[in-house]
C-alpha positions as CSV (number, residue, x, y, z in Angstrom):
1,X,39.1,12.8,-48.2
2,X,38.2,16.5,-48.7
3,X,40.5,18.6,-51.0
4,X,40.2,22.0,-52.8
5,X,40.3,21.9,-56.6
6,X,43.6,22.8,-58.1
7,X,43.7,26.0,-60.0
8,X,46.1,27.3,-62.6
9,X,47.3,30.0,-60.3
10,X,48.4,29.5,-56.7
11,X,46.1,31.2,-54.2
12,X,42.5,31.1,-53.1
13,X,39.7,33.2,-54.4
14,X,37.4,34.8,-51.9
15,X,33.7,34.9,-52.3
16,X,32.7,37.9,-54.5
17,X,31.5,40.7,-52.3
18,X,28.8,41.7,-54.8
19,X,27.3,38.2,-54.8
20,X,24.2,37.8,-52.7
21,X,22.5,34.6,-51.6
22,X,22.2,32.1,-54.5
23,X,19.1,30.2,-55.3
24,X,20.8,26.9,-54.3
25,X,21.5,28.3,-50.9
26,X,17.9,29.4,-50.5
27,X,16.8,26.0,-51.6
28,X,18.8,24.3,-48.9
29,X,17.8,26.9,-46.3
30,X,14.2,25.8,-47.0
31,X,15.1,22.1,-46.9
32,X,16.8,22.6,-43.6
33,X,13.7,24.3,-42.2
34,X,11.5,21.5,-43.6
35,X,13.6,18.9,-41.7
36,X,13.2,20.9,-38.4
37,X,9.4,20.9,-38.9
38,X,9.0,17.4,-40.3
39,X,10.8,15.4,-37.7
40,X,8.9,17.0,-34.7
41,X,5.7,16.4,-36.5
42,X,6.6,12.8,-36.9
43,X,7.5,12.7,-33.2
44,X,4.1,14.1,-32.4
45,X,2.4,11.4,-34.4
46,X,4.5,8.7,-32.8
47,X,3.8,10.0,-29.3
48,X,0.1,10.6,-29.8
49,X,-1.1,7.3,-28.6
50,X,0.9,7.7,-25.4
51,X,-0.3,11.2,-24.9
52,X,-3.9,10.0,-25.4
53,X,-3.3,7.2,-22.9
54,X,-1.9,9.6,-20.3
55,X,-4.8,12.0,-20.7
56,X,-7.2,9.2,-20.4
57,X,-5.8,8.4,-16.9
58,X,-6.1,12.0,-15.7
59,X,-9.3,11.7,-13.7
60,X,-8.5,8.3,-12.2
61,X,-5.0,9.5,-11.3
62,X,-6.4,12.7,-9.7
63,X,-8.8,10.6,-7.6
64,X,-6.0,8.2,-6.6
65,X,-3.7,11.1,-5.7
66,X,-6.5,12.5,-3.5
67,X,-7.0,9.2,-1.8
68,X,-3.3,8.7,-1.5
69,X,-3.0,12.0,0.3
70,X,-5.8,11.2,2.7
71,X,-4.4,7.7,3.4
72,X,-1.0,9.2,4.1
73,X,-2.6,11.4,6.7
74,X,-4.4,8.4,8.1
75,X,-1.0,6.5,8.4
76,X,0.6,9.4,10.2
77,X,-2.3,9.7,12.6
78,X,-2.5,5.9,13.2
79,X,1.2,5.7,14.0
80,X,1.1,8.8,16.2
81,X,-1.9,7.3,18.2
82,X,-0.1,3.9,18.6
83,X,3.2,5.5,19.6
84,X,1.5,7.8,22.1
85,X,-0.6,5.0,23.6
86,X,2.5,2.7,23.9
87,X,4.5,5.5,25.6
88,X,1.8,6.3,28.1
89,X,0.1,2.9,28.7
90,X,3.0,0.4,28.4
91,X,3.7,0.5,32.2
92,X,0.1,-0.8,32.8
93,X,0.4,-3.9,30.5
94,X,0.3,-7.1,32.4
95,X,0.0,-9.7,29.7
96,X,3.3,-11.3,28.8
97,X,4.4,-11.9,25.2
98,X,2.9,-15.0,23.6
99,X,0.0,-15.3,26.1
100,X,-2.5,-14.2,23.5
101,X,-1.2,-16.7,21.1
102,X,-1.5,-19.4,23.7
103,X,-5.1,-18.5,24.3
104,X,-6.0,-18.8,20.6
105,X,-4.2,-22.1,20.4
106,X,-5.8,-23.7,23.5
107,X,-9.3,-22.3,23.1
108,X,-10.1,-24.3,19.9
109,X,-8.6,-27.4,21.5
110,X,-11.0,-27.2,24.5
111,X,-13.8,-26.6,22.1
112,X,-12.9,-29.6,20.0
113,X,-12.4,-31.9,23.1
114,X,-15.8,-31.1,24.5
115,X,-17.4,-31.5,21.1
116,X,-15.8,-34.9,20.5
117,X,-17.1,-36.2,23.9
118,X,-20.7,-35.2,23.2
119,X,-20.6,-36.3,19.6
120,X,-19.3,-39.8,20.3
121,X,-21.9,-40.3,23.1
122,X,-24.7,-39.1,20.8
123,X,-23.6,-41.4,18.0
124,X,-23.3,-44.4,20.3
125,X,-26.8,-43.6,21.6
126,X,-28.1,-44.0,18.0
127,X,-28.4,-40.4,16.8
128,X,-27.7,-39.6,13.2
129,X,-24.1,-38.6,12.7
130,X,-24.6,-35.2,11.2
131,X,-27.4,-34.2,13.6
132,X,-25.2,-35.5,16.5
133,X,-22.3,-33.4,15.2
134,X,-24.4,-30.2,15.2
135,X,-25.6,-30.8,18.7
136,X,-22.1,-31.6,19.9
137,X,-20.7,-28.6,18.1
138,X,-23.1,-26.3,19.8
139,X,-22.6,-27.9,23.2
140,X,-18.8,-27.6,23.0
141,X,-19.1,-24.0,21.9
142,X,-21.4,-23.3,24.9
143,X,-18.9,-24.9,27.2
144,X,-15.9,-22.8,26.1
145,X,-18.0,-19.6,25.8
146,X,-19.1,-20.1,29.4
147,X,-15.5,-19.5,30.3
148,X,-15.3,-16.1,28.7
149,X,-16.5,-14.6,32.0
150,X,-12.9,-15.1,33.2
151,X,-11.7,-12.2,31.0
152,X,-14.4,-9.9,32.4
153,X,-13.3,-10.8,36.0
154,X,-9.7,-10.0,35.0
155,X,-10.6,-6.7,33.4
156,X,-12.6,-5.7,36.5
157,X,-9.7,-6.5,38.8
158,X,-7.1,-4.6,36.6
159,X,-9.4,-1.6,36.3
160,X,-9.6,-1.4,40.1
161,X,-5.8,-1.6,40.3
162,X,-5.4,1.3,37.8
163,X,-8.1,3.5,39.3
164,X,-7.0,7.1,40.1
165,X,-8.6,10.5,40.6
166,X,-9.1,12.4,37.4
167,X,-7.2,15.4,38.9
168,X,-4.1,13.2,39.3
169,X,-4.0,12.2,35.6
170,X,-1.4,13.8,33.3
171,X,-2.4,15.5,30.1
172,X,-1.4,12.4,28.1
173,X,-3.2,10.0,30.5
174,X,-6.4,12.0,30.1
175,X,-6.7,10.7,26.5
176,X,-7.3,7.3,28.1
177,X,-9.4,8.5,31.0
178,X,-11.8,5.5,30.9
179,X,-8.9,3.2,31.8
180,X,-8.2,5.1,35.0
181,X,-11.5,6.5,36.2
182,X,-13.8,3.5,35.8
183,X,-16.6,2.8,38.2
184,X,-18.1,-0.3,39.7
185,X,-21.3,0.1,37.9
186,X,-20.7,-3.0,35.8
187,X,-20.0,-5.3,38.8
188,X,-23.6,-6.4,38.9
189,X,-23.6,-7.3,35.2
190,X,-20.4,-9.3,35.6
191,X,-21.9,-11.2,38.5
192,X,-25.0,-12.0,36.5
193,X,-22.8,-13.2,33.6
194,X,-20.8,-15.3,36.0
195,X,-24.0,-16.9,37.4
196,X,-25.2,-17.6,33.9
197,X,-21.9,-19.2,33.0
198,X,-22.0,-21.5,36.0
199,X,-25.6,-22.4,35.0
200,X,-24.3,-23.4,31.5
201,X,-21.5,-25.5,33.1
202,X,-24.0,-27.2,35.3
203,X,-26.4,-27.9,32.5
204,X,-23.6,-29.3,30.3
205,X,-22.3,-31.5,33.0
206,X,-25.7,-32.9,33.9
207,X,-26.6,-33.4,30.2
208,X,-23.4,-35.3,29.4
209,X,-23.8,-37.3,32.7
210,X,-27.3,-38.4,31.7
211,X,-26.3,-39.2,28.1
212,X,-23.2,-41.2,29.1
213,X,-24.8,-43.0,32.1
214,X,-27.6,-44.3,30.0
215,X,-25.1,-45.9,27.6
216,X,-22.0,-46.8,29.7
217,X,-23.2,-46.6,33.3
218,X,-23.2,-43.9,36.0
219,X,-19.4,-44.0,36.5
220,X,-18.7,-43.2,32.9
221,X,-21.5,-40.5,32.9
222,X,-20.0,-38.9,36.0
223,X,-16.5,-38.9,34.4
224,X,-17.5,-37.3,31.2
225,X,-19.8,-34.8,33.0
226,X,-16.8,-33.7,35.1
227,X,-14.7,-33.5,31.9
228,X,-17.3,-31.1,30.4
229,X,-17.3,-29.0,33.6
230,X,-13.5,-29.0,33.6
231,X,-13.5,-27.8,30.0
232,X,-15.7,-24.8,30.8
233,X,-13.7,-24.0,33.9
234,X,-10.4,-24.3,32.0
235,X,-11.8,-22.0,29.4
236,X,-12.5,-19.4,32.1
237,X,-9.0,-19.7,33.5
238,X,-7.5,-19.4,30.1
239,X,-9.5,-16.3,29.4
240,X,-8.5,-14.8,32.8
241,X,-4.8,-15.4,32.1
242,X,-4.9,-13.9,28.6
243,X,-7.2,-10.9,29.3
244,X,-5.6,-7.4,29.5
245,X,-7.7,-4.4,28.4
246,X,-4.6,-2.2,28.0
247,X,-2.7,-4.7,25.9
248,X,-5.8,-5.2,23.8
249,X,-6.0,-1.5,23.2
250,X,-2.4,-1.3,22.1
251,X,-2.9,-4.3,19.9
252,X,-5.9,-2.7,18.3
253,X,-4.0,0.5,17.6
254,X,-1.1,-1.4,16.1
255,X,-3.5,-3.3,13.8
256,X,-5.1,-0.1,12.8
257,X,-1.7,1.3,11.9
258,X,-0.9,-1.8,9.8
259,X,-4.2,-1.6,8.0
260,X,-3.6,2.1,7.2
261,X,-0.2,1.2,5.8
262,X,-1.6,-1.6,3.6
263,X,-4.3,0.7,2.3
264,X,-1.7,3.4,1.6
265,X,0.5,1.0,-0.3
266,X,-2.5,-0.2,-2.2
267,X,-3.3,3.4,-3.4
268,X,0.4,4.0,-4.0
269,X,0.6,0.9,-6.3
270,X,-2.7,1.7,-8.2
271,X,-2.6,1.3,-11.9
272,X,-3.8,4.7,-13.2
273,X,-0.9,6.8,-11.9
274,X,1.6,4.2,-13.0
275,X,0.1,3.9,-16.5
276,X,0.0,7.7,-16.8
277,X,3.6,8.1,-15.7
278,X,4.7,5.5,-18.1
279,X,2.8,7.0,-21.0
280,X,4.0,10.5,-20.2
281,X,7.6,9.4,-20.0
282,X,7.3,7.5,-23.3
283,X,5.7,10.5,-25.0
284,X,8.4,12.8,-23.7
285,X,11.2,10.5,-24.8
286,X,9.7,10.2,-28.3
287,X,9.3,13.9,-28.7
288,X,12.8,14.6,-27.5
289,X,14.2,12.0,-29.9
290,X,12.4,13.4,-32.9
291,X,13.3,16.9,-31.9
292,X,17.0,16.0,-31.9
293,X,16.6,14.1,-35.1
294,X,15.0,17.1,-36.7
295,X,17.9,19.3,-35.6
296,X,20.4,16.8,-36.9
297,X,18.6,16.5,-40.2
298,X,18.6,20.3,-40.5
299,X,22.4,20.4,-39.9
300,X,22.8,17.7,-42.5
301,X,21.0,19.7,-45.1
302,X,23.0,22.8,-44.2
303,X,26.2,20.8,-44.7
304,X,24.9,20.0,-48.2
305,X,24.5,23.7,-48.9
306,X,28.1,24.2,-47.9
307,X,29.1,21.4,-50.2
308,X,27.5,23.2,-53.1
309,X,29.7,26.3,-52.4
310,X,32.8,24.1,-52.1
311,X,32.2,22.4,-55.4
312,X,31.5,25.6,-57.2
313,X,34.6,27.6,-56.3
314,X,34.7,29.1,-59.8
315,X,31.5,31.0,-58.9
316,X,31.5,31.3,-55.1
317,X,35.2,31.3,-54.4
318,X,37.1,29.2,-51.9
319,X,36.1,31.1,-48.7
320,X,35.1,34.4,-47.3
321,X,37.3,37.5,-47.5
322,X,39.6,38.3,-44.5
323,X,37.6,39.8,-41.7
324,X,34.2,38.4,-42.8
325,X,32.6,36.9,-39.8
326,X,30.9,34.0,-41.6
327,X,28.8,33.0,-44.5
328,X,25.2,33.4,-45.3
329,X,24.2,29.9,-44.0
330,X,26.2,30.2,-40.8
331,X,24.6,33.5,-40.0
332,X,21.1,32.2,-40.6
333,X,19.3,32.0,-37.2
334,X,18.1,28.6,-36.3
335,X,14.8,27.7,-34.8
336,X,14.6,28.3,-31.0
337,X,16.6,31.6,-31.2
338,X,20.1,30.0,-31.6
339,X,22.4,31.6,-34.1
């Protein structure tokens, strides 16, 4: 509870006009100034390790920011390319949804089936298991690869269906000119590849026939030889049904966009910028806290100066004369330019 001392006479005594600033007031002025300097200094000391950590990340953060900007541009361009290609080329897509997945599911099964037939025959014939597996693995792979010519035949047929004069292409279609103005220069190569694929099929069929017939008879050899040929032919049909050059281009552009996104997110979540931001925010918060604590401590010391005047009313009076704007301490300008 705050109360003014009781005097013998009723009434308050103003501060004497001829009395300047007392030594006690000067002392508390200096103590208040000290608090407003000491606390920010303590804040600087407490924030120093975070400031050092933030400055240590400057170079790495700058490099990451540069790469992040470049990757952002890559993401924009990748999405723009994919969207443009999808808008222009989607009418020329002939592969249905899920057909590519069916291809990648069936192709290994054909490979495994042909490998198993050759492997079992070689083991029964007395070959070492591991050596037999290597030979069977290669033979099965050759059988299914012989069917890859089917995709070349499909691409050649679809290119002929899309063929148009260069003058009739729109400005957007000119970006994919090779899909519309292809020539028949590669027909001879495709025929050669087809002939080689048929040769591979014939060699596999004859080889498996010879291997099986020597163990289980000619009928069994013929059966497994035909199985091997059917596997290669099935691989060709599978490749023919799943092949679509336009769909593959759109898929490649979509994958490129997804890779660009992943790379951008990787740069965005890099450690140096994150650590620098955390350290800078911690340093800022500590400095702000200690700055406010210093101001509060200065106010506290000023209030002690006022208490001295209140407890020494016989010397300094009970208050200021009427019309006086304020006391010495109140009029003292604070740090930062505030009165």
